C-alpha positions as CSV (number, residue, x, y, z in Angstrom):
1,M,82.5,200.5,54.4
2,A,80.3,202.6,53.2
3,A,80.6,206.3,52.3
4,T,78.7,209.0,51.1
5,G,80.1,212.5,50.7
6,Q,79.0,215.8,50.8
7,S,81.3,219.4,51.3
8,H,80.7,219.8,54.7
9,G,81.8,216.0,55.7
10,Q,81.7,212.7,54.2
11,I,79.5,210.0,56.2
12,V,81.2,206.9,57.2
13,C,78.9,203.8,58.2
14,T,81.8,201.0,59.9
15,R,81.2,197.8,60.5
16,W,82.2,196.4,63.8
17,E,82.2,193.7,65.9
18,D,78.9,194.4,68.1
19,G,77.1,196.4,65.1
20,W,78.1,199.2,63.3
21,R,80.2,203.3,63.7
22,V,78.2,206.0,62.2
23,T,80.4,209.1,61.8
24,L,80.7,212.5,60.2
25,D,84.5,212.8,59.1
26,R,85.9,215.5,58.1
27,E,89.9,215.6,56.6
28,G,89.9,211.8,57.8
29,E,88.8,213.1,61.3
30,A,85.3,212.5,63.0
31,I,83.1,215.5,64.0
32,S,80.2,213.8,64.9
33,W,79.2,210.2,66.1
34,C,77.2,207.4,67.3
35,S,77.0,203.8,67.2
36,V,74.1,201.4,65.9
37,V,73.5,198.1,68.6
38,P,71.6,195.1,67.3
39,R,69.6,193.4,70.1
40,T,67.1,191.3,69.8
41,M,63.7,192.3,71.4
42,R,61.4,190.6,73.4
43,F,57.0,191.6,72.3
44,G,55.4,188.5,74.6
45,C,56.3,185.3,72.8
46,S,57.6,187.8,69.2
47,R,61.2,189.1,68.5
48,L,62.4,192.1,66.8
49,W,65.4,193.3,65.9
50,V,66.0,196.5,67.4
51,G,68.8,198.6,66.3
52,G,69.7,200.7,69.5
53,I,71.3,204.0,68.9
54,G,73.9,204.3,71.6
55,G,77.0,206.8,71.8
56,V,75.4,209.7,70.2
57,G,78.0,212.7,70.2
58,T,79.2,216.0,68.4
59,R,83.1,217.5,69.0
60,P,81.7,221.0,71.1
61,D,83.5,223.4,68.5
62,E,81.1,221.6,65.8
63,R,78.2,221.7,67.6
64,R,74.9,223.6,66.5
65,R,75.4,223.2,63.0
66,G,73.6,220.3,62.3
67,H,76.0,217.6,62.6
68,A,74.2,215.0,64.4
69,R,71.3,215.4,62.0
70,R,72.8,214.0,58.9
71,V,74.7,211.1,61.9
72,L,70.9,210.2,62.4
73,E,69.5,210.3,59.3
74,A,72.9,208.2,58.2
75,A,71.4,205.7,61.1
76,L,68.4,205.4,60.5
77,E,68.9,204.5,56.3
78,L,71.6,201.7,57.2
79,M,68.6,200.5,59.5
80,G,66.5,200.2,56.8
81,R,68.8,198.5,54.5
82,E,70.2,196.1,57.2
83,G,66.3,194.7,57.9
84,F,66.0,196.5,61.0
85,D,62.1,196.4,62.3
86,L,62.7,199.7,65.1
87,S,65.2,200.5,66.6
88,F,65.6,202.0,70.8
89,L,67.6,204.5,72.1
90,H,67.3,206.0,75.7
91,G,68.0,210.3,74.5
92,I,68.1,213.4,75.9
93,Q,65.2,215.6,76.4
94,D,63.3,217.1,73.0
95,F,65.8,216.0,70.4
96,Y,65.0,212.7,69.4
97,H,61.3,213.1,68.4
98,K,62.6,214.8,65.8
99,F,62.8,211.6,64.4
100,G,60.0,210.2,64.6
101,Y,61.3,208.8,68.6
102,V,58.5,208.6,70.6
103,T,59.0,208.2,75.0
104,C,57.4,204.3,74.9
105,M,59.3,202.6,77.9
106,P,59.0,203.9,81.9
107,E,61.6,204.3,83.9
108,Y,61.0,202.5,87.5
109,E,62.8,203.2,91.1
110,L,61.3,201.6,93.9
111,W,63.3,202.4,97.5
112,M,62.6,200.8,100.8
113,N,63.3,201.4,104.7
114,T,66.6,198.8,105.6
115,R,65.0,197.9,109.0
116,D,62.0,197.2,107.2
117,A,64.1,194.7,104.7
118,E,66.2,193.3,107.8
119,R,63.1,191.4,108.5
120,A,64.6,188.8,105.4
121,E,65.8,185.6,106.6
122,A,69.0,184.2,104.2
123,S,68.3,180.9,103.9
124,A,70.6,179.8,101.2
125,P,74.2,180.7,100.5
126,T,75.9,183.7,98.6
127,R,79.0,184.4,97.4
128,R,80.2,187.1,94.5
129,L,79.6,186.0,90.9
130,R,82.2,184.0,88.9
131,P,83.2,183.7,85.4
132,G,81.4,180.1,84.8
133,D,78.5,181.2,86.4
134,L,77.2,183.2,83.3
135,P,75.1,180.7,81.7
136,R,73.2,179.6,84.4
137,I,72.0,183.4,84.8
138,V,71.8,183.7,81.3
139,A,69.1,180.4,81.4
140,L,67.2,182.3,84.9
141,Y,66.8,185.3,83.0
142,E,66.1,184.2,80.4
143,R,63.4,182.0,82.2
144,D,62.7,184.9,84.3
145,N,61.5,187.6,81.2
146,A,60.7,185.0,78.5
147,E,57.6,187.2,77.9
148,R,58.4,190.6,79.1
149,V,58.1,193.5,76.9
150,G,60.8,195.2,75.8
151,S,63.4,192.8,77.2
152,A,66.4,191.8,75.6
153,V,67.2,188.0,74.5
154,R,70.9,186.9,76.2
155,T,72.7,184.5,74.5
156,P,74.5,182.2,75.7
157,G,78.3,182.8,74.4
158,H,77.4,186.3,72.8
159,W,75.9,187.9,75.9
160,R,79.0,190.0,77.6
161,G,77.7,190.3,81.9
162,F,76.6,193.0,83.5
163,R,78.8,196.1,82.7
164,V,77.1,199.4,84.4
165,G,74.9,199.1,87.4
166,T,71.9,202.1,87.5
167,W,73.6,203.9,85.8
168,W,76.7,204.3,82.8
169,T,79.2,205.5,85.0
170,I,78.7,203.3,87.9
171,R,79.5,199.5,87.6
172,A,77.7,196.5,88.7
173,A,78.4,193.1,90.9
174,V,76.2,190.8,91.1
175,Q,75.8,188.2,94.3
176,V,74.8,184.8,93.1
177,V,72.4,183.0,95.4
178,L,73.2,178.8,95.8
179,D,71.1,175.7,96.1
180,T,71.4,172.7,98.2
181,G,73.7,171.2,95.2
182,G,75.6,174.6,94.8
183,T,73.9,175.2,92.1
184,V,73.2,179.2,90.9
185,A,69.3,179.7,92.2
186,G,69.2,183.1,91.8
187,Y,70.8,186.9,92.1
188,V,71.3,189.9,92.1
189,V,73.0,192.8,90.1
190,Y,73.5,196.0,92.2
191,D,75.8,199.2,92.3
192,D,79.4,199.0,93.1
193,T,79.6,202.3,94.7
194,E,79.8,203.2,98.4
195,E,77.3,205.8,97.8
196,A,74.0,204.0,98.1
197,C,72.8,200.5,98.0
198,R,71.0,200.2,95.1
199,A,69.7,196.8,93.1
200,S,69.3,197.2,89.0
201,E,68.6,193.3,88.4
202,V,67.1,190.7,89.9
203,G,66.5,187.0,89.1
204,G,65.6,183.4,90.2
205,Q,61.9,182.2,91.6
206,G,60.8,181.4,95.1
207,E,61.0,182.8,98.3
208,Q,64.0,181.2,99.6
209,V,66.2,183.2,96.6
210,Y,63.7,186.2,97.3
211,A,64.3,186.6,101.3
212,T,68.3,185.3,100.1
213,V,68.8,188.5,98.0
214,L,66.5,190.8,100.0
215,N,68.5,190.3,103.5
216,F,72.0,190.3,101.3
217,L,70.6,194.0,100.5
218,A,70.0,194.8,103.7
219,R,73.1,193.7,105.0
220,R,74.9,195.7,102.5
221,A,72.8,199.3,103.7
222,I,73.8,198.2,107.3
223,R,77.8,198.6,106.4
224,L,76.8,201.0,103.5
225,R,75.1,203.3,106.7
226,R,72.0,203.7,104.3
227,E,68.5,204.4,104.8
228,R,67.1,202.7,102.2
229,I,67.5,200.1,99.6
230,G,67.1,201.4,95.8
231,L,65.4,198.6,93.6
232,Y,65.4,199.6,89.9
233,L,62.9,197.1,88.7
234,P,59.2,197.4,87.6
235,E,56.1,197.0,90.1
236,D,54.9,194.0,89.0
237,H,58.9,192.4,88.8
238,P,58.4,189.1,90.9
239,F,60.9,190.2,93.4
240,A,58.9,194.1,93.6
241,V,56.0,191.8,95.1
242,Y,57.4,189.5,97.0
243,A,59.1,192.0,98.9
244,R,56.0,194.3,98.9
245,Q,55.2,192.6,102.4
246,Y,58.3,194.5,104.0
247,G,57.2,197.7,103.0
248,L,57.4,199.5,99.6
249,R,57.3,202.1,97.3
250,S,57.5,202.7,94.5
251,Q,57.7,205.6,91.7
252,T,57.2,205.1,88.3
253,L,58.6,207.7,85.4
254,F,56.7,208.5,82.3
255,P,59.0,211.1,80.7
256,R,58.5,213.7,78.4
257,V,60.3,212.8,75.3
258,E,63.0,211.8,76.5
259,K,64.7,208.7,78.1
260,G,63.5,205.2,76.3
261,M,61.8,205.9,73.3
262,G,61.3,203.5,70.0
263,R,60.5,204.3,66.3
264,I,59.5,201.9,64.1
265,I,62.0,201.0,61.0
266,D,60.0,198.6,58.7
267,L,56.1,198.3,59.4
268,Q,55.7,195.2,57.7
269,R,58.1,193.0,59.6
270,C,57.1,194.7,62.3
271,M,54.1,193.2,61.9
272,Q,55.3,189.9,60.3
273,H,57.5,189.1,63.6
274,L,54.7,190.0,66.0
275,S,52.4,187.8,64.3
276,S,52.1,185.3,67.3
277,E,52.6,186.9,70.1
278,L,49.5,188.6,68.4
279,S,47.8,184.9,67.7
280,R,48.2,184.5,70.9
281,R,46.6,187.5,72.4
282,W,44.0,187.3,69.3
283,P,40.3,186.4,71.4
284,P,38.8,182.8,69.6
285,H,35.0,185.2,69.7
286,L,36.6,187.7,67.7
287,R,38.6,186.0,64.4
288,S,35.7,187.3,62.1
289,E,36.8,191.1,62.5
290,V,39.6,192.6,60.7
291,L,41.7,195.4,61.9
292,A,42.7,198.3,58.9
293,L,45.4,200.4,60.0
294,H,47.3,203.0,58.2
295,T,50.5,205.7,58.7
296,P,52.2,207.4,57.7
297,I,55.2,204.8,56.7
298,G,52.8,202.1,55.5
299,S,49.1,200.1,55.6
300,G,48.0,197.2,55.9
301,R,45.5,194.5,58.3
302,L,45.5,191.9,60.4
303,R,43.4,189.5,60.0
304,W,42.9,185.8,61.6
305,T,43.9,183.1,59.0
306,A,43.8,179.0,59.7
307,A,47.8,180.0,60.2
308,G,46.5,182.7,63.3
309,A,46.8,186.7,63.1
310,V,48.8,187.3,59.8
311,W,49.1,191.0,58.1
312,E,48.7,192.1,54.7
313,N,50.0,194.8,53.5
314,G,47.8,197.7,51.6
315,R,45.5,200.4,51.9
316,H,42.0,198.9,53.3
317,A,39.0,201.0,53.6
318,G,37.2,201.5,57.1
319,G,41.1,201.0,58.4
320,V,42.6,202.7,61.8
321,S,44.3,205.9,60.9
322,L,47.5,206.1,63.2
323,A,51.0,208.1,63.8
324,Q,53.8,206.2,63.9
325,E,54.8,207.3,67.0
326,T,50.8,206.5,68.4
327,L,51.9,202.4,67.1
328,T,55.4,202.1,68.5
329,Q,53.2,203.0,71.6
330,L,50.8,200.6,71.3
331,F,53.5,198.1,70.9
332,F,55.3,198.4,73.8
333,G,52.1,198.9,75.5
334,Y,52.9,201.8,77.0
335,V,48.5,203.7,75.8
336,R,46.1,201.2,74.9
337,P,43.4,202.1,72.1
338,S,40.6,202.4,74.5
339,D,42.9,205.1,75.7
340,L,42.8,206.7,72.2
341,A,39.6,206.2,71.6
342,N,38.9,208.3,75.5
343,W,41.2,210.7,74.0
344,G,38.9,211.0,70.3
345,R,42.1,210.0,67.9
346,V,41.0,206.7,67.1
347,R,36.7,205.7,66.7
348,L,36.4,202.0,65.7
349,S,32.9,200.0,66.2
350,P,33.2,197.6,70.0
351,R,33.0,194.4,68.4
352,R,36.9,196.1,66.7
353,Q,37.6,198.4,69.8
354,E,38.0,195.5,71.3
355,L,39.8,193.3,68.9
356,F,42.2,196.2,69.3
357,D,42.5,196.8,72.8
358,A,43.3,193.1,72.7
359,L,45.9,192.6,70.7
360,F,47.6,195.7,72.3
361,P,47.1,195.2,76.1
362,M,49.0,197.8,79.0
363,Q,52.1,196.3,79.2
364,L,55.6,197.6,81.5
365,A,58.2,197.4,79.5
366,Q,62.0,197.0,80.3
367,L,65.3,196.7,79.1
368,W,67.8,196.3,81.6
369,W,70.4,198.4,82.4
370,A,72.7,195.8,81.5
371,D,71.3,195.2,78.3
372,R,71.1,199.1,77.4
373,F,73.6,200.7,74.7
């Protein structure tokens, strides 16, 4: 436990099994608080250590006095001390940008008519999830999300399963698909409610799994007398692509300074930990190019060596000046460097522009509901 004192309360940082709790205490009682929850997040084949901010709150009679600011600033200091690369949160509008967070992950909602989904034929048995199924579920998830930017790494024995559905207050239920040998080959996570038929995650591969999952959702929608089935998946998810043939509608929300927001905690660590994925993306014909970046939280350059892409700290001539927030969006594939060039925010030679685009392509990032904080 660490504490810092001031006349208007004392910041206390307490280590829990699942992370840290940061509180502003007065006379031994918390008046404002948040949690820092560690996650390992994928960026292609690279992994970053991310501090998730959750459970932010202030006692009603103590609001609008700057308490939350003190708590969040303390949380950022804690993440810096503990060696986090990035921080991420799902926030309310027009608040967290004050602390350097920027919207960098869309929200997805797909839906289809129940009568169309009924055409999918189940060709495999299903049953409810059992506790012993979790290791197999983790294995399927890890395979399916091996390169999904923004997805959390789930570790067998540590991951606790599906706690929520498509919202914090909605419980999740899970149906698994079995192969001919009785092994779990796929799964669907759906809202355990009578109010709607919505799925928050689908795992597994192949038409047998996908058709069976879609048939299960259709039968559930019929029982609930719902005309639509909701799928909270990116539109490039393999199951979503499969469902197109049955008639699928897509809505992607790009929020204004709210919901999925991130910020860099340590630029050097971020770039070093991204080196594996950047090496994979680096085009062979551009290995002589060097890309220097300048941000308010640090500067350095990316260059190709015998070991692949490396980051070298320091200010170098001819660099690109970027806000920390903009670089965060580039990490998540929320914008492209070419977009920045079109807007007049960066200016590079054609070859360096080509390299910049190759290193930071547009992607559909996703942190699944089961891993949110």
